[in-house]
Phi, psi and omega in degrees: 000134183277149178273150176277146174291132182279131176257124179285135175268001178086141188266132176262124175272136171294139183289149180281148172239115181259113183248111185261135181206176190241334186238167178307318181289326175297313183299307181308311181297316180295319176298331172298305183306315178300316180290325177290308179278344182051048184228154184291083175263110182258126179260125177249095180278116175244113173274018182283346177057267185282355188263024180281124189230157172298323171301318182295315179299313180300320178297313176297321177288337189287350179286350187247152175295126179270139172246169178285336180264015178304149180227145179244131180234136177252107184253104182224157171274151178253036174273004169253124189309329185257002184299314187295318173305312179297318182290328177288356175277348182274122183282156176053030183245135171271127186274122175252071189266134174238133182236116018272329190204169183305325182305329180294324177295313180295320178303325175298341172285342186256318197212154174270086183283117182235339182269156183299149185211145177279166175294322182290315177301325175296323176294314182299317184292317175302323180292349171285333182264318177265098183300136178061035178301131171231143171303133174084003185232112174244113177288155184310312185296325178290325179294317176305311185296316181301316182284338176281345178243022181291326179294324176298310178305319181293315176305316178293317181295327179291342181269353182270148173288129183303138168074357177266171174272119350272155172189158177201132178247032172296331180304338181293323173296313179300315175303314180297324179289319181292321182296319184291323181301304182295335180294171173303136183294156178266000000 
C-alpha cells in the first residue's frame, strides 16, 4: 500500500501578549497569569512612568517574533493625574488601568470595594485579607485564592465606572486570555 504524501496545514503561532507595566505588584500578578494560562505573555516593566510612548512600545515589541494576532496591554495605576492621557496616545493598546492602584484589583477578589479609597488605605485593607502583604510578593496560598476567585473580581470590576476611583480594567486581559484558551489550540 502506498503512503499518502503528508500535506502541511501550516503552523499557526500563538499570539504574543505584551504587558507594559510599572510596578512590582503588576509584575507579580502578570507572572501569575502567565504561569496559569501558559501563554506567551511578555512583561515589559518600564519604570519610566510618564514616558510611555508609541515609539517605546514599538521598540520593545520589535525584539519578538511578530504574529498578526499580537496584543498590547498597558497596565498602569491612575494615581498620577496625567497618566490616562499619556496611555491613550498609544494606538491599538488595551488599557488595564486601576484607580487608584493595582491593589484595588486584588482587593476585588476579597470584597466589593465601591467607595473611593486612597492607595495607602487600599494597601492597608488588602493586608487584612493577605497576611504579610508586601508589594510585589504574592505567596502561593494567596495566588491560589486569587485564581479561584477571579470570576468574582471580574463581576465586581465590571460594575465600577471605568477610570474612576475605585476601578480596574485588569479583567480585560483575563477575558482575552480565557477566550484564547478556549479557542482552537495553536
